[in-house]
C-alpha positions in Angstrom: -101.9 -61.0 19.0 -99.1 -63.5 18.3 -97.8 -61.2 15.5 -97.6 -58.2 17.9 -95.9 -60.4 20.5 -93.4 -61.6 17.9 -92.7 -57.9 16.8 -92.2 -56.8 20.4 -89.9 -59.8 21.2 -88.0 -59.0 18.0 -87.7 -55.3 18.9 -86.5 -56.2 22.4 -83.9 -58.6 21.1 -82.5 -56.1 18.6 -82.2 -53.4 21.2 -80.7 -55.8 23.8 -78.0 -56.8 21.3 -77.3 -53.3 20.2 -77.0 -52.2 23.9 -74.6 -55.0 24.6 -72.4 -54.1 21.6 -72.3 -50.4 22.7 -71.3 -51.4 26.2 -68.6 -53.6 24.9 -67.3 -50.8 22.6 -67.5 -48.3 25.5 -65.7 -50.6 27.8 -62.9 -51.0 25.2 -62.6 -47.2 25.0 -61.7 -47.1 28.7 -59.1 -49.8 28.7 -56.2 -47.8 27.2 -56.3 -45.5 30.2 -56.3 -48.5 32.6 -53.4 -50.0 30.6 -51.6 -46.7 30.9 -51.4 -47.3 34.6 -49.7 -50.7 34.5 -47.6 -50.1 31.4 -46.0 -47.0 32.8 -45.6 -48.6 36.2 -43.8 -51.6 34.7 -41.5 -49.3 32.7 -41.0 -47.3 36.0 -41.7 -44.2 34.0 -43.4 -42.0 36.5 -43.7 -39.1 34.1 -45.8 -41.2 31.8 -47.6 -42.6 34.9 -48.6 -39.1 35.9 -50.1 -38.5 32.4 -52.6 -41.4 33.0 -54.3 -39.0 35.5 -56.3 -35.8 35.3 -54.4 -32.8 36.7 -56.7 -32.8 39.8 -56.7 -36.5 40.4 -56.8 -38.1 43.9 -54.9 -41.3 44.8 -55.4 -43.2 48.1 -52.7 -45.9 48.4 -52.8 -49.1 50.5 -51.4 -47.3 53.6 -54.2 -44.7 53.3 -52.0 -41.9 52.1 -54.1 -39.5 50.1 -52.3 -37.7 47.3 -54.1 -34.8 45.7 -53.3 -33.8 42.2 -51.2 -35.3 39.5 -47.9 -33.7 40.6 -48.2 -35.1 44.2 -49.1 -38.6 43.2 -46.4 -38.6 40.5 -43.7 -37.3 42.9 -44.5 -39.9 45.5 -44.6 -42.8 43.0 -41.3 -41.5 41.6 -39.8 -41.7 45.1 -41.2 -45.2 45.6 -39.8 -46.4 42.2 -36.5 -44.7 42.9 -36.6 -42.7 39.7 -35.8 -39.4 41.5 -32.8 -38.6 43.7 -33.2 -39.9 47.2 -32.7 -36.4 48.6 -35.5 -35.0 46.5 -38.1 -35.2 49.2 -40.0 -32.0 48.7 -43.7 -33.0 48.5 -42.9 -36.7 49.4 -45.1 -38.0 52.1 -44.0 -41.6 52.2 -41.3 -42.7 54.8 -37.7 -42.3 53.7 -37.2 -46.1 54.0 -39.7 -46.5 51.2 -37.3 -45.1 48.6 -37.1 -47.4 45.6 -39.2 -50.2 47.0 -41.0 -50.5 43.7 -38.0 -50.0 41.3 -38.1 -53.6 39.9 -41.8 -54.5 40.6 -44.2 -55.8 38.0 -47.9 -54.9 38.4 -50.7 -56.5 36.5 -54.5 -56.3 36.6 -55.6 -59.9 36.8 -59.2 -59.1 36.2 -61.3 -55.9 35.9 -64.9 -54.9 35.6 -66.0 -51.6 34.1 -69.3 -49.9 35.0 -70.5 -46.7 33.4 -72.2 -44.3 35.7 -72.7 -42.0 32.8 -71.3 -42.1 29.2 -68.5 -39.9 30.4 -67.9 -41.5 33.8 -66.6 -45.0 34.4 -65.7 -47.0 37.5 -63.2 -49.8 37.1 -62.7 -52.4 39.8 -59.4 -54.2 39.1 -57.8 -57.1 41.0 -54.1 -56.6 40.9 -50.9 -58.6 41.5 -47.5 -57.2 42.1 -44.2 -59.1 42.1 -40.7 -58.2 43.2 -41.6 -55.8 46.0 -38.3 -55.2 47.9 -40.0 -55.9 51.2 -41.5 -59.3 50.6 -40.6 -62.4 48.5 -44.3 -63.2 48.0 -46.5 -61.6 45.4 -48.8 -58.9 46.7 -52.5 -58.8 45.7 -55.3 -56.4 46.1 -58.2 -54.5 44.6 -58.1 -51.1 43.1 -61.0 -48.9 42.3 -60.3 -46.4 39.5 -62.7 -43.6 38.5 -62.3 -42.3 35.0 -63.8 -39.4 33.0 -63.6 -38.5 29.4 -63.5 -35.3 27.4 -63.4 -35.5 23.6 -63.0 -39.3 23.7 -59.8 -39.3 25.9 -60.2 -41.1 29.2 -58.2 -40.1 32.3 -58.1 -41.4 35.8 -59.6 -38.9 38.3 -59.5 -41.1 41.4 -57.9 -44.3 42.7 -58.5 -46.1 45.9 -56.2 -49.1 46.5 -56.6 -51.8 49.0 -54.5 -54.9 49.6 -55.1 -58.4 50.7 -53.2 -59.1 53.9 -49.5 -59.7 53.5 -46.3 -59.9 55.6 -43.6 -57.3 55.0 -40.2 -57.0 56.5 
């Protein structure tokens, strides 16, 4: 009986270790898509930012604006980053006073957790910190939920919901 118990325990340990390693590798495969978000944001390259997303992606920002599709979320972020002409407002849903508020910001994910719903569907919860917002001298912080899918090993963001910890803006 002890031999059978030892074999079962050994079997369980081997599979637990293998499962953990696969999860770690799977998590690593998602991270370039998550890094795409912050890297392109910090370069203020909204064309590259848009490429982090699936064509039909949804983005809900901290003011509850819901942008549907890559083109709409890219255009609004380009306006916010001041990388398009201030008069180019077709499809822009943010207030005119928001033009360029993010043009010198730096965004970082200070921590993140990845959960796989299926092998091709991941949810990432990321705590974020933003500095140099034109409206406040204090860093902003919040929590972003990103939903990612993969096809042929290439992960893309299909949905983002962004919330912020309370702050004072001018």
